[in-house]
PASE-911796 format. One record per residue (C-alpha): residue in one letter; x, y, z; residue number from 1. Coordinates in nm, 4 decimals. Each point is the difference from the previous one (the first is absolute). Layout:
<atoms>
ATOM   res         xx         yy         zz     n
ATOM     a          X          Y          Z   NUM
...
</atoms>
This chain:
<atoms>
ATOM   res         xx         yy         zz     n
ATOM     x    -1.4480    -0.9574     2.1449     1
ATOM     x     0.2210    -0.0684     0.3025     2
ATOM     x     0.2858    -0.2472     0.0430     3
ATOM     x    -0.2367    -0.2789     0.1053     4
ATOM     x    -0.2163     0.0600    -0.3050     5
ATOM     x     0.3015    -0.0073    -0.2330     6
ATOM     x     0.1088    -0.3263     0.1583     7
ATOM     x    -0.3439    -0.1451    -0.0711     8
ATOM     x     0.0351     0.1064    -0.3654     9
ATOM     x     0.3387    -0.1725    -0.0180    10
ATOM     x    -0.1213    -0.3177     0.1708    11
ATOM     x    -0.3134    -0.0236    -0.2138    12
ATOM     x     0.1948     0.0538    -0.3228    13
ATOM     x     0.2667    -0.2539     0.0949    14
ATOM     x    -0.2568    -0.2673     0.0847    15
ATOM     x    -0.2055     0.0667    -0.3141    16
ATOM     x     0.2782     0.0329    -0.2598    17
ATOM     x     0.2862    -0.2023     0.1481    18
ATOM     x    -0.1818    -0.2733     0.1908    19
ATOM     x    -0.2995    -0.0246    -0.2354    20
ATOM     x    -0.2450     0.0103     0.2915    21
ATOM     x    -0.3699     0.0725    -0.0563    22
ATOM     x    -0.1487     0.3216     0.1390    23
ATOM     x    -0.2197    -0.1890     0.2468    24
ATOM     x     0.3060    -0.1710     0.1492    25
ATOM     x     0.1913     0.3291     0.0162    26
ATOM     x    -0.2986     0.1613     0.1756    27
ATOM     x     0.0105    -0.2682     0.2703    28
ATOM     x     0.3761     0.0481     0.0464    29
ATOM     x    -0.0405     0.3762     0.0353    30
ATOM     x    -0.3218    -0.0283     0.2027    31
ATOM     x    -0.1874     0.2206    -0.2426    32
ATOM     x    -0.2561    -0.0222    -0.2822    33
ATOM     x     0.0480    -0.1125    -0.3582    34
ATOM     x    -0.0950     0.3468    -0.1278    35
ATOM     x     0.2711     0.1558     0.2153    36
ATOM     x     0.2550    -0.2435    -0.1423    37
ATOM     x    -0.1103     0.0976    -0.3517    38
ATOM     x     0.0555     0.3677     0.0840    39
ATOM     x     0.3451    -0.0754     0.1472    40
ATOM     x     0.1040    -0.1830    -0.3168    41
ATOM     x    -0.1284     0.2821    -0.2214    42
ATOM     x     0.1971     0.2483     0.2122    43
ATOM     x     0.3151    -0.2105    -0.0446    44
ATOM     x    -0.0362     0.0356    -0.3781    45
ATOM     x    -0.0942     0.3691     0.0123    46
ATOM     x     0.3011     0.0964     0.2133    47
ATOM     x     0.2479    -0.1970    -0.2080    48
ATOM     x     0.0713    -0.2569     0.2723    49
ATOM     x    -0.1122    -0.2598    -0.2549    50
ATOM     x     0.0784     0.0370    -0.3698    51
ATOM     x    -0.1494    -0.2389    -0.2567    52
ATOM     x     0.1941    -0.0415    -0.3237    53
ATOM     x    -0.0960    -0.2125    -0.2983    54
ATOM     x     0.2923    -0.1179    -0.2100    55
ATOM     x    -0.0956    -0.1971    -0.3106    56
ATOM     x     0.2062    -0.3143    -0.0429    57
ATOM     x     0.0784     0.1004    -0.3573    58
ATOM     x     0.1231     0.3477     0.0961    59
ATOM     x     0.3320     0.1083    -0.1487    60
ATOM     x     0.0418     0.2644     0.2703    61
ATOM     x     0.2755    -0.1639     0.2111    62
ATOM     x     0.2294    -0.0640    -0.2965    63
ATOM     x    -0.0674     0.3413    -0.1520    64
ATOM     x     0.0778     0.1758     0.3259    65
ATOM     x     0.3225    -0.1916     0.0495    66
ATOM     x     0.1145     0.0838    -0.3530    67
ATOM     x    -0.0717     0.3724     0.0400    68
ATOM     x     0.1631     0.0084     0.3434    69
ATOM     x     0.3170    -0.1734    -0.1161    70
ATOM     x     0.0271     0.2145    -0.3139    71
ATOM     x    -0.0436     0.3392     0.1667    72
ATOM     x     0.1065    -0.0628     0.3609    73
ATOM     x    -0.3355     0.0973     0.1509    74
ATOM     x    -0.2809    -0.1562     0.2021    75
ATOM     x    -0.2886    -0.0956    -0.2265    76
ATOM     x    -0.3611    -0.0761     0.0911    77
ATOM     x    -0.1870    -0.1480    -0.2958    78
ATOM     x    -0.3781    -0.0060     0.0385    79
ATOM     x    -0.1648    -0.3002    -0.1714    80
ATOM     x    -0.2739     0.1006    -0.2474    81
ATOM     x    -0.1632    -0.1854    -0.2916    82
ATOM     x     0.1399     0.0741    -0.3455    83
ATOM     x    -0.3497     0.1114    -0.0989    84
ATOM     x    -0.0303     0.2543     0.2825    85
ATOM     x    -0.0968     0.3527    -0.1061    86
ATOM     x     0.2272     0.2940     0.0849    87
ATOM     x    -0.2199     0.1251     0.2838    88
ATOM     x    -0.0047    -0.3446     0.1628    89
ATOM     x     0.3785    -0.0273    -0.0207    90
ATOM     x     0.0367     0.3485     0.1446    91
ATOM     x    -0.2311    -0.0715     0.2928    92
ATOM     x     0.1752    -0.3275     0.0853    93
ATOM     x     0.3407     0.1696    -0.0048    94
ATOM     x    -0.1296     0.2991     0.1984    95
ATOM     x    -0.1477    -0.2288     0.2650    96
ATOM     x     0.3298    -0.1850     0.0385    97
ATOM     x     0.2009     0.3240     0.0094    98
ATOM     x    -0.2283     0.1400     0.2727    99
ATOM     x     0.0545    -0.3098     0.2161   100
ATOM     x     0.3759     0.0063    -0.0513   101
ATOM     x     0.0147     0.3703     0.0818   102
ATOM     x    -0.1875    -0.0595     0.3265   103
ATOM     x     0.2536    -0.2661     0.0952   104
ATOM     x     0.2948     0.2336    -0.0713   105
ATOM     x    -0.1202     0.3384     0.1241   106
ATOM     x    -0.0024     0.0635     0.3729   107
ATOM     x     0.0324     0.2632     0.2710   108
ATOM     x     0.2653     0.2738    -0.0348   109
ATOM     x     0.0371    -0.0630    -0.3734   110
ATOM     x    -0.0470     0.2283    -0.3006   111
ATOM     x    -0.1843    -0.1195    -0.3122   112
ATOM     x     0.0431     0.1844    -0.3309   113
ATOM     x    -0.2880    -0.0255    -0.2480   114
ATOM     x    -0.0001     0.0832    -0.3716   115
ATOM     x    -0.3547     0.0599    -0.1230   116
ATOM     x    -0.1470    -0.1838    -0.2968   117
ATOM     x    -0.2637    -0.2483    -0.1134   118
ATOM     x     0.1777    -0.3029     0.1476   119
ATOM     x     0.0601     0.1660     0.3366   120
ATOM     x    -0.3648     0.1056     0.0110   121
ATOM     x    -0.0906    -0.3693    -0.0347   122
ATOM     x     0.2382    -0.0878     0.2836   123
ATOM     x    -0.1604     0.2666     0.2206   124
ATOM     x    -0.3441    -0.1581    -0.0505   125
ATOM     x     0.1294    -0.3293     0.1368   126
ATOM     x     0.1682     0.1314     0.3156   127
ATOM     x    -0.1149    -0.1253     0.3383   128
ATOM     x     0.0430     0.1953     0.3215   129
ATOM     x     0.3275    -0.0580     0.1846   130
ATOM     x     0.0580     0.2410     0.2907   131
ATOM     x     0.3532     0.1395     0.0255   132
ATOM     x     0.1633     0.2723     0.2087   133
ATOM     x     0.2337     0.2763    -0.1075   134
ATOM     x    -0.0221    -0.0989    -0.3667   135
ATOM     x    -0.0392     0.2242    -0.3039   136
ATOM     x    -0.1184    -0.0225    -0.3609   137
ATOM     x     0.1478     0.2448    -0.2495   138
ATOM     x    -0.0931     0.0820    -0.3596   139
ATOM     x     0.2984    -0.0529    -0.2313   140
ATOM     x    -0.1000     0.2074    -0.3029   141
ATOM     x    -0.2165     0.3014    -0.0714   142
ATOM     x    -0.3429    -0.0392    -0.1588   143
ATOM     x    -0.1099     0.3326    -0.1490   144
ATOM     x    -0.0156     0.0522    -0.3772   145
ATOM     x    -0.1276     0.2616    -0.2446   146
ATOM     x    -0.3562    -0.1348     0.0185   147
ATOM     x    -0.0447    -0.0598     0.3728   148
ATOM     x     0.1697     0.0534     0.3338   149
ATOM     x     0.0202    -0.3789     0.0444   150
ATOM     x    -0.0323     0.0618     0.3723   151
ATOM     x    -0.3220    -0.1923     0.0533   152
ATOM     x     0.1222    -0.3067    -0.1900   153
ATOM     x     0.3401    -0.0206     0.1692   154
ATOM     x    -0.1270     0.1120     0.3411   155
ATOM     x    -0.2653    -0.2709     0.0175   156
ATOM     x     0.2484    -0.2642    -0.1091   157
ATOM     x     0.2755     0.0976     0.2439   158
ATOM     x    -0.2483     0.0532     0.2834   159
ATOM     x    -0.1420    -0.3505    -0.0433   160
ATOM     x     0.3433    -0.1455     0.0770   161
ATOM     x     0.0335     0.2285     0.3012   162
ATOM     x    -0.3410    -0.1059     0.1320   163
ATOM     x     0.0800    -0.3695    -0.0448   164
ATOM     x     0.3080     0.0288     0.2221   165
ATOM     x    -0.1030     0.2861     0.2330   166
ATOM     x     0.2958     0.1886    -0.1452   167
ATOM     x     0.0575     0.3710    -0.0434   168
ATOM     x    -0.0338     0.1108    -0.3619   169
ATOM     x     0.2308     0.2336    -0.1910   170
ATOM     x    -0.1374     0.1281    -0.3312   171
ATOM     x     0.2243     0.1447    -0.2715   172
ATOM     x    -0.1783     0.3135    -0.1333   173
ATOM     x     0.1972     0.0485    -0.3214   174
ATOM     x    -0.0792    -0.0785    -0.3654   175
ATOM     x     0.0929    -0.3329    -0.1517   176
ATOM     x     0.2174     0.1937    -0.2458   177
ATOM     x     0.1163     0.3593     0.0155   178
ATOM     x    -0.0073     0.2043    -0.3189   179
ATOM     x     0.3653     0.0925     0.0424   180
ATOM     x     0.2935    -0.1737     0.1740   181
ATOM     x     0.0883     0.3354     0.1585   182
ATOM     x    -0.3385     0.0102     0.1733   183
ATOM     x     0.0593    -0.3414     0.1512   184
ATOM     x     0.3445     0.1040     0.1231   185
ATOM     x    -0.1511     0.3074     0.1675   186
ATOM     x    -0.2855    -0.1965     0.1596   187
ATOM     x     0.2432    -0.2606     0.1345   188
ATOM     x     0.1539     0.2822     0.2077   189
ATOM     x    -0.3330     0.0846     0.1669   190
ATOM     x    -0.0257    -0.1139     0.3615   191
ATOM     x    -0.3473    -0.1511    -0.0427   192
ATOM     x     0.1219    -0.2151    -0.2893   193
ATOM     x     0.3271    -0.0895     0.1724   194
ATOM     x    -0.1987    -0.1268     0.2994   195
ATOM     x    -0.1803    -0.2570    -0.2169   196
ATOM     x     0.3227    -0.0918    -0.1807   197
ATOM     x     0.1614    -0.0679     0.3383   198
ATOM     x    -0.2819    -0.2393     0.0913   199
ATOM     x     0.0411    -0.1730    -0.3376   200
ATOM     x     0.3710    -0.0511     0.0690   201
ATOM     x    -0.0844    -0.1749     0.3277   202
ATOM     x    -0.2259    -0.2570    -0.1691   203
ATOM     x     0.0464    -0.3626     0.1034   204
ATOM     x    -0.2275    -0.1286    -0.2788   205
ATOM     x    -0.0810     0.1507    -0.3395   206
ATOM     x    -0.3102    -0.1372    -0.1746   207
ATOM     x    -0.0437     0.0676    -0.3721   208
ATOM     x    -0.0961    -0.1487    -0.3340   209
ATOM     x     0.1261     0.0644    -0.3515   210
ATOM     x    -0.1793     0.2191    -0.2510   211
ATOM     x    -0.0231    -0.1070    -0.3634   212
ATOM     x     0.0177     0.2457    -0.2889   213
ATOM     x    -0.1972    -0.2333    -0.2280   214
ATOM     x    -0.2633    -0.2682     0.0405   215
ATOM     x    -0.3728    -0.0635     0.0100   216
ATOM     x    -0.0184     0.1180     0.3625   217
ATOM     x     0.2014     0.3241     0.0216   218
ATOM     x     0.1605     0.0931     0.3296   219
ATOM     x    -0.1494     0.2922     0.1899   220
ATOM     x     0.2862     0.2385    -0.0748   221
ATOM     x    -0.0517    -0.0480    -0.3763   222
ATOM     x    -0.3811     0.0117     0.0048   223
ATOM     x    -0.0874     0.2819     0.2404   224
ATOM     x     0.1506     0.3124    -0.1529   225
ATOM     x     0.3467    -0.0081     0.1529   226
ATOM     x     0.1761     0.0126    -0.3367   227
ATOM     x    -0.0718     0.2129    -0.3065   228
ATOM     x     0.0511    -0.1155    -0.3584   229
ATOM     x     0.3508     0.1434    -0.0197   230
ATOM     x     0.1003    -0.1867     0.3175   231
ATOM     x    -0.1363    -0.3263    -0.1394   232
ATOM     x     0.1821     0.0428    -0.3294   233
ATOM     x     0.3221     0.0758     0.1871   234
ATOM     x    -0.0348    -0.3141     0.2111   235
ATOM     x    -0.0460    -0.2161    -0.3075   236
ATOM     x     0.2953     0.1666    -0.1724   237
ATOM     x     0.2215    -0.0714     0.3016   238
ATOM     x    -0.1006    -0.3674     0.0128   239
ATOM     x    -0.1879     0.0211     0.3286   240
ATOM     x    -0.2064    -0.3114     0.0834   241
ATOM     x    -0.1505     0.1069     0.3339   242
ATOM     x     0.0584     0.1571     0.3385   243
ATOM     x     0.0449    -0.0581     0.3709   244
ATOM     x    -0.1353     0.2752     0.2251   245
ATOM     x    -0.0361     0.2187    -0.3144   246
ATOM     x     0.3712    -0.0344    -0.0797   247
ATOM     x     0.0286    -0.1308    -0.3570   248
ATOM     x     0.2205    -0.2913    -0.1019   249
ATOM     x     0.1232    -0.1604    -0.3199   250
ATOM     x    -0.0065    -0.3738    -0.0634   251
ATOM     x     0.3565    -0.0381     0.1308   252
ATOM     x    -0.0889     0.1676     0.3315   253
ATOM     x     0.1735     0.3312    -0.0779   254
ATOM     x    -0.1698     0.3254     0.1017   255
ATOM     x     0.2575     0.2684     0.0857   256
ATOM     x     0.0036     0.1744    -0.3387   257
ATOM     x    -0.3760    -0.0154    -0.0679   258
ATOM     x    -0.0814     0.3700    -0.0253   259
ATOM     x    -0.3442    -0.0134     0.1607   260
ATOM     x     0.1439    -0.1500     0.3201   261
ATOM     x     0.1545     0.3372     0.0853   262
ATOM     x    -0.3573     0.1228     0.0535   263
ATOM     x    -0.1359    -0.3121     0.1780   264
ATOM     x    -0.0738     0.0100     0.3727   265
ATOM     x     0.0337    -0.3703     0.0806   266
ATOM     x     0.3195    -0.1546     0.1425   267
ATOM     x     0.2502    -0.1315    -0.2519   268
ATOM     x     0.1086    -0.3654     0.0129   269
ATOM     x     0.3235     0.1188     0.1608   270
ATOM     x    -0.1981     0.1737     0.2751   271
ATOM     x    -0.2359    -0.2962     0.0405   272
ATOM     x     0.2979    -0.2302     0.0449   273
ATOM     x     0.0576     0.1585     0.3423   274
ATOM     x    -0.3252    -0.1585     0.1203   275
ATOM     x     0.0687    -0.3439     0.1549   276
ATOM     x    -0.3089    -0.1755    -0.1443   277
ATOM     x    -0.1295     0.1067    -0.3415   278
ATOM     x    -0.3192    -0.1814    -0.0940   279
ATOM     x    -0.1203    -0.0022    -0.3605   280
ATOM     x    -0.3560    -0.1205    -0.0644   281
ATOM     x    -0.0835    -0.0913    -0.3614   282
ATOM     x    -0.2831    -0.1590    -0.1974   283
ATOM     x    -0.0635     0.0269    -0.3736   284
ATOM     x     0.1601    -0.0962    -0.3314   285
ATOM     x     0.0794     0.3634    -0.0865   286
ATOM     x     0.2072     0.0261     0.3195   287
ATOM     x     0.2591    -0.2604    -0.1071   288
ATOM     x     0.2284     0.2478    -0.1800   289
ATOM     x     0.0002     0.2624     0.2785   290
ATOM     x     0.0433    -0.2726     0.2633   291
ATOM     x     0.3021    -0.1421    -0.1784   292
ATOM     x     0.1468     0.3517    -0.0187   293
ATOM     x    -0.0578     0.0449     0.3747   294
ATOM     x     0.1671    -0.3331     0.0758   295
ATOM     x     0.2954     0.0890    -0.2211   296
ATOM     x     0.0401     0.3284     0.1885   297
ATOM     x     0.0321    -0.1905     0.3290   298
ATOM     x    -0.2693     0.2049     0.1748   299
ATOM     x    -0.2179    -0.2963     0.1088   300
ATOM     x     0.0652    -0.2178     0.3068   301
ATOM     x    -0.3424    -0.1696     0.0211   302
ATOM     x    -0.2294    -0.0755    -0.2936   303
ATOM     x    -0.3685    -0.0966     0.0247   304
ATOM     x    -0.1240    -0.1116    -0.3412   305
ATOM     x    -0.2693    -0.2197    -0.1496   306
ATOM     x     0.0848    -0.3314    -0.1617   307
ATOM     x    -0.0832     0.1059    -0.3559   308
ATOM     x     0.2100     0.3176     0.0152   309
ATOM     x     0.2856    -0.1946     0.1616   310
ATOM     x    -0.0078    -0.2503    -0.2872   311
ATOM     x     0.0205     0.2762    -0.2605   312
ATOM     x     0.2771     0.1710     0.1972   313
ATOM     x     0.2191    -0.3094    -0.0075   314
ATOM     x    -0.0640    -0.0402    -0.3704   315
ATOM     x     0.1419     0.3525    -0.0432   316
ATOM     x     0.3084    -0.0557     0.2133   317
ATOM     x     0.3207    -0.0022    -0.2019   318
ATOM     x     0.3215    -0.1914     0.0547   319
ATOM     x     0.1526     0.3317     0.1050   320
ATOM     x    -0.2495     0.0302     0.2847   321
ATOM     x     0.0772    -0.3486     0.1252   322
ATOM     x     0.3766     0.0535    -0.0190   323
ATOM     x     0.0018     0.3567     0.1239   324
ATOM     x    -0.1633    -0.0833     0.3331   325
ATOM     x     0.2381    -0.2790     0.1033   326
ATOM     x     0.2286     0.2268     0.2006   327
ATOM     x    -0.2893     0.1660     0.1767   328
ATOM     x    -0.1653    -0.3338     0.0701   329
ATOM     x     0.3119    -0.1436     0.1608   330
ATOM     x     0.0783     0.3154     0.1924   331
ATOM     x    -0.3460     0.0760     0.1415   332
ATOM     x    -0.2207    -0.2543     0.1804   333
ATOM     x    -0.3453    -0.0346    -0.1504   334
ATOM     x    -0.2640     0.0885     0.2564   335
ATOM     x    -0.3279    -0.1830     0.0122   336
ATOM     x    -0.2648    -0.1689     0.2080   337
ATOM     x     0.0409    -0.3711     0.0634   338
ATOM     x    -0.2431    -0.2042    -0.2038   339
ATOM     x    -0.1295     0.2787    -0.2248   340
ATOM     x     0.0001    -0.0757    -0.3734   341
ATOM     x     0.3095     0.1541    -0.1515   342
ATOM     x     0.2080     0.0155     0.3162   343
ATOM     x     0.3593    -0.1117    -0.0469   344
ATOM     x     0.0779    -0.2405     0.2798   345
</atoms>
């Protein structure tokens, strides 16, 4: 569609949604048919020019988001959902919101880092096409394990983000965990691996979720053969509650001395902190503990979370969390989008 056609889409949408004009009246203004006006309005919704959001009057989302933002010094986007919503419904609502936010942030000449997982797969299903130029999408952690290469799963996921933004795609053809730390150290010296690591270091946005060790809906890394029984027992013995990019964390956000992390291929929180925008997408009661650990580690700059999970998160927040973030809150402006639930104005 040319410039004139795009202008017609804009004019039709403005008259229909902002001026409350009927399609017949719009058709006369544009000297066209009612069916054409209907198509223009549908195109405005499909391309994201018009976004329709329902916000229940009883929603706790704005207050929840403000509380999380002020406690942890981050931008928070709380997605309203009914208390009775099933896990899959909460996940889809959060994924849809995350996909829209990502499209508003990611643009030409930018690099997007993606950590694979169930939540990110849901985000990928809700992406809409946004053409960019000179952009890249890079896989943040390896996917192979002792049961499967993991290539098809991770490749399809990463490629879907590349296709959505017309971006070049950089896969990371290494296992999720090496058998020995020495093997990882040797592989990290290989030029083919260093090339991908260099792209990761240039990321403008990192998109990830948190994995939960326990819960009714296990995270992909714990359910798909990435860990053997000895690994799982070790994680429990070391007090691990979950992971970010397959790097395991305790409830207090510590991770450096967790033995299995020496074999993990994902970026550590310290390495992720070099990325300007670090977006964590979370839905599910079993994710509250890992999410709190991630927030305590300081690795998150933007959080997209459903209303129920956000409520449980705040119930888990300690006085230490509230006090410990004061310095960071005063020293670092909280970023956000004007008018979005949870933005700190």
